[in-house]
Structures are given as structure tokens and as C-alpha cells.
C-alpha positions as CSV (number, residue, x, y, z in Angstrom):
1,M,0.0,0.0,0.0
2,A,3.0,2.3,0.3
3,L,2.9,2.6,-3.5
4,R,-0.5,4.2,-3.2
5,P,-1.7,2.5,-6.4
6,R,-4.7,3.8,-8.3
7,I,-7.3,1.3,-9.7
8,R,-5.8,1.9,-13.1
9,D,-2.4,0.8,-11.9
10,L,-3.9,-2.4,-10.4
11,E,-5.8,-3.1,-13.7
12,H,-2.7,-2.6,-15.8
13,A,-0.6,-4.9,-13.5
14,A,-3.3,-7.6,-13.6
15,T,-3.7,-7.4,-17.4
16,W,0.1,-7.5,-17.9
17,L,0.4,-10.5,-15.6
18,S,-2.4,-12.3,-17.4
19,G,-0.2,-12.2,-20.5
20,D,-2.4,-10.1,-22.7
21,Q,0.3,-8.9,-25.1
22,D,-2.2,-7.2,-27.5
23,I,-2.5,-4.3,-25.1
24,F,1.1,-3.8,-24.0
25,G,3.1,-5.3,-26.8
26,P,5.2,-8.5,-26.6
27,G,8.0,-8.3,-23.9
28,E,7.3,-4.6,-23.1
29,P,7.9,-3.9,-19.4
30,L,5.5,-1.9,-17.4
31,E,6.6,1.4,-15.9
32,G,5.6,3.4,-12.8
33,V,3.5,2.0,-10.0
34,A,2.0,-0.8,-12.2
35,G,5.6,-2.0,-13.0
36,E,6.4,-2.0,-9.3
37,I,3.4,-4.0,-8.5
38,V,4.4,-6.6,-11.1
39,T,7.9,-6.7,-9.7
40,I,6.6,-7.4,-6.2
41,L,4.2,-10.1,-7.3
42,T,6.7,-11.9,-9.5
43,S,9.7,-11.6,-7.1
44,D,9.0,-15.1,-5.7
45,E,9.0,-16.6,-9.2
46,E,12.4,-15.0,-10.0
47,A,13.9,-16.4,-6.7
48,E,12.7,-19.9,-7.6
49,E,14.5,-19.9,-11.0
């Protein structure tokens, strides 16, 4: 909650995590708060690899 995300940030992070590449483009990273949310949510996946 320290990121103070807006609903739009949460929606963008959820859409990006679902793999909908038509919206963001293949392999394009998210920036801003939405990107930070994705980083937090995927940090466990990266540690397992």
C-alpha cells in the first residue's frame, strides 16, 4: 500500500500478468506503479528460478 496505487495501476498490472500482449506489446515492461506491483508479485517466481 506504500505505493499508493490507483485502480488503473492495479488493472494494468493484472492485465500484464495475465499475458495479454495485445495491449502492451510483446515483452514490453510496465513502468511506474504498475511495474512496481508486477515486480513485487513476481519476485518469488524469480527467486525460484
